[in-house]
C-alpha positions as CSV (number, residue, x, y, z in Angstrom):
1,M,0.0,0.0,0.0
2,P,1.3,3.5,-0.7
3,T,1.6,5.7,2.4
4,V,1.1,9.4,2.9
5,L,2.4,11.4,5.9
6,I,0.3,14.6,6.6
7,T,1.0,17.3,9.1
8,G,-1.8,19.5,10.3
9,A,-4.1,16.5,9.7
10,S,-6.7,17.2,12.4
11,R,-8.6,19.9,10.5
12,G,-9.0,21.9,7.3
13,I,-6.8,21.0,4.3
14,G,-4.9,18.3,6.2
15,R,-8.1,16.5,7.3
16,A,-9.6,16.7,3.8
17,A,-6.3,15.3,2.4
18,A,-6.3,12.5,4.9
19,I,-9.9,11.5,4.0
20,A,-9.2,11.7,0.3
21,F,-6.1,9.6,0.6
22,A,-7.8,7.0,2.8
23,K,-10.7,6.7,0.3
24,A,-8.1,6.1,-2.4
25,G,-6.7,3.2,-0.4
26,W,-3.6,4.8,1.0
27,D,-2.1,4.1,4.4
28,L,-1.9,7.2,6.6
29,L,0.7,8.7,9.0
30,L,-1.1,11.7,10.6
31,V,0.4,14.4,12.7
32,A,-1.3,17.4,14.5
33,R,-1.1,19.0,17.9
34,N,-4.7,18.1,18.6
35,E,-4.5,14.3,19.3
36,P,-8.2,13.9,20.2
37,S,-9.1,15.2,16.8
38,L,-6.6,12.8,15.2
39,K,-8.1,9.9,17.2
40,S,-11.6,10.9,16.0
41,L,-10.4,11.1,12.4
42,S,-8.7,7.8,12.7
43,A,-12.0,6.2,14.1
44,E,-13.9,7.8,11.3
45,L,-11.6,6.2,8.7
46,E,-11.5,2.8,10.4
47,G,-12.7,-0.1,8.4
48,S,-11.3,1.3,5.1
49,N,-8.5,-1.4,5.1
50,N,-5.9,1.3,5.5
51,K,-3.2,1.3,8.1
52,I,-3.6,4.5,10.1
53,H,-1.1,5.7,12.6
54,F,-1.3,9.1,14.3
55,K,0.8,11.2,16.6
56,G,-0.2,14.2,18.5
57,V,2.7,16.6,18.5
58,D,3.2,20.3,18.8
59,L,5.5,21.2,15.9
60,A,6.6,24.3,17.9
61,D,8.8,22.0,20.0
62,P,11.8,20.8,18.0
63,S,12.6,18.0,20.5
64,K,9.0,16.7,20.2
65,V,9.2,16.9,16.4
66,A,12.3,14.7,16.4
67,V,10.7,12.1,18.7
68,A,7.5,12.0,16.7
69,M,9.2,11.5,13.4
70,Q,11.4,8.7,14.8
71,E,8.3,7.0,16.2
72,L,6.4,7.3,12.9
73,M,9.3,6.1,10.9
74,D,9.6,3.1,13.3
75,Y,6.3,1.8,12.0
76,G,8.3,0.9,8.9
77,M,5.8,2.7,6.6
78,I,7.9,4.8,4.2
79,P,5.8,7.6,2.8
80,S,5.3,7.9,-0.9
81,V,3.9,11.4,-0.3
82,L,4.8,13.9,2.4
83,I,2.3,16.8,2.9
84,N,3.7,19.5,5.2
85,N,0.4,21.3,5.9
86,A,0.6,22.5,9.5
87,G,1.0,26.2,9.9
88,V,0.4,29.0,12.4
89,A,0.1,32.8,12.3
90,W,0.3,35.8,14.6
91,T,-1.4,39.0,13.7
92,G,0.0,42.4,14.7
93,D,2.6,45.0,13.8
94,L,5.7,43.2,12.7
95,L,8.2,45.2,14.8
96,S,6.0,45.0,17.9
97,M,5.9,41.2,17.7
98,P,7.5,39.4,20.7
99,L,10.5,37.4,19.8
100,D,8.9,34.2,21.1
101,S,6.0,34.7,18.7
102,W,8.4,35.1,15.8
103,D,10.3,32.0,16.9
104,W,7.0,30.0,17.2
105,I,5.9,30.9,13.7
106,M,9.3,30.1,12.2
107,Q,9.6,26.9,14.0
108,V,6.1,25.6,13.0
109,N,6.0,27.0,9.4
110,L,9.6,26.4,8.4
111,T,12.0,24.7,10.8
112,S,9.7,21.8,11.6
113,I,9.4,21.1,7.9
114,F,13.2,21.0,7.7
115,Q,13.2,18.6,10.6
116,I,10.5,16.4,9.1
117,C,12.2,16.3,5.7
118,S,15.4,15.4,7.4
119,Y,13.8,12.2,8.8
120,V,11.5,11.3,5.9
121,V,13.4,12.2,2.7
122,P,16.3,9.7,3.3
123,A,13.8,6.9,3.6
124,M,11.8,8.1,0.6
125,R,15.0,8.0,-1.5
126,T,14.8,4.2,-1.6
127,K,11.6,4.2,-3.7
128,G,11.0,7.9,-4.7
129,G,8.2,10.1,-3.6
130,L,6.6,13.5,-3.6
131,I,6.8,16.3,-1.1
132,I,4.0,18.9,-0.9
133,N,4.9,21.9,1.3
134,V,1.7,23.9,1.7
135,S,2.5,27.6,1.3
136,S,0.4,30.6,0.7
137,H,0.0,33.6,-1.6
138,A,1.3,35.5,1.5
139,A,4.8,34.2,0.4
140,R,4.7,36.7,-2.6
141,N,2.8,39.5,-0.9
142,A,3.2,41.8,2.1
143,F,0.1,41.8,4.2
144,P,0.0,44.3,7.1
145,Q,-0.2,42.7,10.5
146,W,0.8,39.3,9.0
147,G,4.5,40.0,8.4
148,A,6.1,37.0,10.1
149,Y,3.6,34.6,8.4
150,C,4.5,36.1,5.0
151,V,8.2,35.8,5.8
152,S,7.8,32.2,6.9
153,K,6.0,31.2,3.8
154,A,8.5,33.0,1.5
155,A,11.3,31.1,3.3
156,L,9.3,27.9,2.9
157,N,9.1,28.4,-0.8
158,S,12.8,29.0,-1.0
159,F,13.5,25.9,1.1
160,T,11.2,23.8,-1.2
161,K,13.1,25.0,-4.3
162,C,16.5,24.3,-2.7
163,L,15.4,20.8,-1.5
164,A,14.0,20.0,-4.9
165,S,17.2,21.0,-6.7
166,E,19.2,18.8,-4.3
167,E,17.0,15.8,-4.5
168,R,16.6,15.6,-8.3
């Protein structure tokens, strides 16, 4: 069975992607900070003959990201598709933003993706695969009160291009 790993899988785009991949017969590795929602989604998808593993983890904590990725990879299910969908935002004047808020956005929207790719891509190399890093039109635009989010998504786009050029 092909396997997909989806972050931010408890709601929105991530949840919709999980449902679509499950209906298509894929096995699922699901990540989100809201573990009860992941458990509910997993129960909803039960009986579809898919293997479903989920891990509640706050991607804002780099040590927890590392542990979660190692646990998911220990299932022996190598993703054919990785969807980095999780993301956060903080609204307010860019230069008034507390440093810890800036760090939180960069960790979740950029650094956690680097971490996840560092675990998953070497395993994917054995059979190939696809990485989808969910970005935003905010990567190309400056929106007042959304500065750090815009910067994080622009950096994500650059990371994606660099990783693709290295993994060809």
